C-alpha positions, 0 to 999 in steps of 0.5 A: 944761691947764697947771695939770694938766701942773704938778700931774702930773709926767712920769716918764722914758721908758717902759722897753722892758719896758713895751712891748706884745710884738712878736710877734702872738698872744703874751701881754701882759705885764699883763692887767686882766681886770676893774675893778669897779665900772665907775664908783665913788662915795664909798661904792664899793670899787674892785677890779682884777684880772688877770695878769702874765706875764714876757715879758722872757726873763729871770728876774725878781725881786720883782714888784710890781703897783700903781695909779697915778692922778690926783686931777684929772679930765680936762677934755676928750674929747680928753685921753682919747685922748692918755692912752690912748697912754701917751705923754702925761703920767703920773699920780703918785698911788699907789693899792693894790698887791700885791707878789710876792717871789721869782723869776718865770721867763720866761713865768711868770705871776702873778694879781694883785688890787687893791682900795681904798675909793674914799673913800681915793683922795681924788677930789673931784668927778664926772669921769673920772680917769686910772688906771694898772695896771703891774707893776715888778720889784724894781729898779723896771723896768717889766714892763708897764702898761695905761692906763685910766680911773675914772669918779667920781660922788661924792655930788653930783647926777649929770648925765644923758645919753640914749643912743640905739643903732643896732645893725647887721647888715651885711656886704659883698656875698656873691654875683655872681649870685643863685645863686653865693656868692663865698665861704663866709664868710656861712655861718659868720657866721650861726651861733651863734659867727659875727659876725651870730649873736653881734650878733643875740644881743647886740642881743636881749639875751635868749638865742636858740636856734640849734638848728633843732629839729624843725619844718620851717623851710623851711615855717615861714619860707615859704622853699618856692617858690610852686607855681602851679596849671598852666593847662590851656591852658599847656604844661608844662615841656619840652612842645612847642607851635607858635608859632601856639598860643602866639600865640593863648594870649596874646590881648589879651582874655585879658591884660585878664580877667587884669588884672582878676582881679588887681586884686581878689583874693578874699582881699584884706583890707577897708580897715577891717580892722586889722592886728595890733599890732606887738610891742614890747620888754619888756626890755633897752635899746631898740635901732634895728636898721640892716640892709643888705637886701643881706646879708638878701637873701643870707641869705634865698637861702642859706637858701631852696635849693641854691646854688653856693659859689666856691673861691679866687676870686682864686687865679688871675684867668685860670682859672675858679674852682672851684665846689662845690654847697651845700644850703639852709643850716640856720644860715641858716634858724635865724638868720632865724627868730630875726631875725624875732622879735627885730627885730619888737619894735624899729625897723628901718632900711635902707641901700640895697641892698648899700649902693650908692655913691649919691653916685657913681651920681648923679654918674655920671648913673646915677639909675635904679641909685640908685632900684633901690638903694632900691626893692630895699632896702625889698623885701628887708627885707620879704621876709626879715624879713616886716616893713617898714623904717621908711621915714622914716629914711635910712641913707647908706652911711658916714653921708655924703651930698650934696644930691642924695642927700638929694633922692633920699631925700626923694622916697622919704619920708625925713625923718630921716637917720642921718649921722656927724660927718664928714658934719655936723661940730660948729661950730668954736665949739663946744667940748662934744659937740653933741646928735644932732639937726641941722636940715637944709635942706628938699629938693626938692618936700618943702619944705612937708612935715615938716622933715628933720633929721639924727640924727648919731652920735658919732665918739668913741663909735664909735671906742670901740666898735671898740676891740679886745675879743677878747684877754684883758683887752681887753674890760674895758679897752674897757668902761671907755673906754666908760664914761669917754666917756659920763661926760665927754659927761654931764659937760659943760656944754651943751644940756639933754636932750641925746641921743647916738647910738652907732652902731658901724661897719657891720663891727662885730665885737665880743667877746660880753662887749663887746657885751653889756657896752655895752648893760648899762652903758647901763642900769647907769651912773648918768649914762646913760638909754636912749632909742629913736631913733624917738622922738628929735625935732627941738626946736622952732626957738626952743629950738635951738642952732646946734652944727653946720656945713653938710651936707658931703661931704668931698673925700677921700670923693669921691676914695675913691668908685667911679670913673667907669671902674669904673661905666662897666664896670658899665654894660657889663654893664647893657646886656647885662642890658637886652638879656636883660630886653627878651625877658622877659614882664612887668617882670621884672628878675632881674639887677638885684640883681647890678648893684647889688651891683657898685655897692656901697661895699664895692668901693672898695678891693677892685678885684680881687675886684670885677673878678672878681665882674663877670666872673661876672656877665657870664658868668651874663647870657650863659649865661641868654640862651643858654637861649632858643635854636634847637635846631639840626635835621638838614639839610632836603631838599626833594623838590620845589620847595616845602616846609615845615620846622619850627624848634624854639625852646626856653626853657630858663629855669625861672622866666621867660616870654620873648617872642621874634622869629624871624628867617630869611633864605636865603644865596641868595634867587635859589636858595632863598626863605623864605615867610611864617611866625610871626615872634613868640610866647611861650614859657613856662618850660622850654617848646618852640615849633616854628615852620613855615616854608614854603621854595621852590627855584628851583634844585637845590643846597644853600643855608644859611638863617640863623636868629636870635632877636631882641627886639622892637627887632630886636637879636639876643639871641645872637651866633651864628646858627643855620644850617639846610642846605636841599638842593633835589633834587626838580627832577630829575623835572620836568627829565626830564618837560620834556626828554621833552616837548621831544624829542617836539616836536622829533620831530613837527617833523622826521619829515615832512622826513625821510620826504619825503627817504627817499621821494625816494630810494626812488623814484630807486632804483626808477626806476633799477632798472626802466630796467636790467631793460628793457635786458637783456631780448628786443629783439623782444618775444618769449618768455613774459616779454614776454607775461606781466607775472607772469614778468617781474615775478618775475625783477625781484624778485630772488626766483627762482620755480621753473623749472618754473613757466612753461616746464613747462606741457607736462609738468604739463598742465592743472595747470600751465596753470591756475597760469600763468593764475592767475599772469598774472591776479594779477601785474598786481594786485600791481603795481598795489598797489605804485604810489607813493601821495603820492610814496612808491613801492610796494615791488617787491622790487627792490634795488640789489644785485639783478642782472638776470634771465638766461636759464638755458641749461639751461632749453630751453623757459623762455628762448623 
């Protein structure tokens, strides 16, 4: 280093004109559009072309574009970084130049082209040489410069380096619940000009068609929902059945028969049948596709059916974000069609679903969630791509894992771990780039199986691949740096047959020129040989060199992981999900993907969006629980002491059968009691069930009956009960009947006593009337009244008879005498008929108000 610094003098500090422009988006003073070839030998001609722009704001004169370089190559990869900043030593050897006479106005541009035979540069041996392209004015002031590299192979044997590519197809979680997208970013990403569309096409290395064409992609890709033939015994959506019918339809016998049928499907292939051979790549550089199953699942959902897209989810956290309906996305369908075709020819490896933070989950005793992320990952890849991810490979998020994560992966069959250099650093005594393979300690119960090992990506190449490549000239400089880095690795003295892994960041967004350029360079650069990652094996133990430290999970990575507080909030959501799942038939767990998405490493530095997403999931779970509900009815009126009411229970879930327990209780069991009813039953998707409940009232009045739906453990699935008002009015008729019977009994008991009392009064009155009549009549017993009881009786009765009745015997002759005789004969009988019977006196016609009979003074014969 000291000798190199002495040979390459340090010039004065760069003038302000050489600095990058301050305004974002403004043109660079000097642009390098093209460097050919990207590596030169003694027979090559080096050509550099680009453009100069006057960004000084003043007119400049006599612009010259020139090349400066050094005849001494870099000695380490670290020197590349130092030189690229332009702040370290500067090369002093002069190369070709081009002069422009005259003035260059502000914002004026000049196109330049430099060329020179490589043999004229005086390069001596294989290596990477520093090179600067700069523009100066007539006074020697620098207008702009670009620092780049010149790989040179010379005429000696060129060293070889195997390079294995890991090509990412990943994105951050795009959904809250399964039907709600946080924004429309993914919709644009899968298009021909979108990030995932460009990565797919550049990795395929063949032109792809992003046109839908005339075919029905929904049918071609199998995206239509499976429509099962409805069972004749099963209700259709919206049909109402009784709880008894629902309970009968899920008998244990029927379940066992269905299980037997499922165990032996008629279309299952024989064990001896051989599947179709997996297609393999026939052209281009082999790549291993590293996919995030959560991203593939998002794309599949976007392509399959209508969904909702949120608008400005974070504009106002206190306000519900706007939503708009989005039909199935044709661009997503086309992307899936092309991806299934392309990825089938290469190896596919998968991260956990949504790149879940496995270390944080295991630290917080959330092993079930960590397990679910791996299981969902394999299922989602198979569903979206119709192929299996290679489960021998583990792709921990960020390329970092600790021993517990390794144990988890090993339990799922992984033996090869794609790690970053931060997770498995080079040994301190190693000065060159170690190979990608590194043995790992045996894990768990798999100690006797295949020896696990890591495939470590090169951090320098990862940084190079992340260089800017979208602005004019950036791609050419990034490609030149890629060539320089790989040439430096190849030229190092180290292990024989080294393999280096190039793995860009998960969110890699290169320009198409750069993405396709690095793959082409892998085939064109004379020191590089492409290698398939799945063929990279661990060397025999006798041939290994100890080049790396032990597995490490850095302290700052622990600090950056999802916090215990945040994961506690996710567990709160998980409890709501568990309650919802407890009423679902079978092992259905529809919110598991949403929970795992909440546990993604992408939320580490996005707390606001993570909180908004969590809130959306909570609301969705609550809404789905409320879809299983008791439909309120009209108040119930009992026309008698007992009756039956129907409770209508609906399952508005369109894709889940539920098993619920119905609970009813009366607010006042002394007034109204609930009888036996069907307590638990199943309801098919979109169906309704009526439960008939007997009621018994003891007292008239209104009583509320509380109705709730619960799971098998008695936990209510809704926070609010449904109230049924029961009005008992049928007890009035019974009360009247009972009152009437009581009245009759009372009358029967009191009537004899009242009659006896009345009879005594009548007897007393009759006796008093007879005594009075006897005192007012003749004292000597003379007269007709004394002789004939009939006359006396007539007078006493108070009903005056005709005066001629008795005294006119002389006037009426025989007739009158006959009447008198008849009256005398009849009177005693009549009197006898009114004798008291059982203490009740006969009615003799006397009353208290009847005055005693007197002689009529005008009747001369009657009184005598």
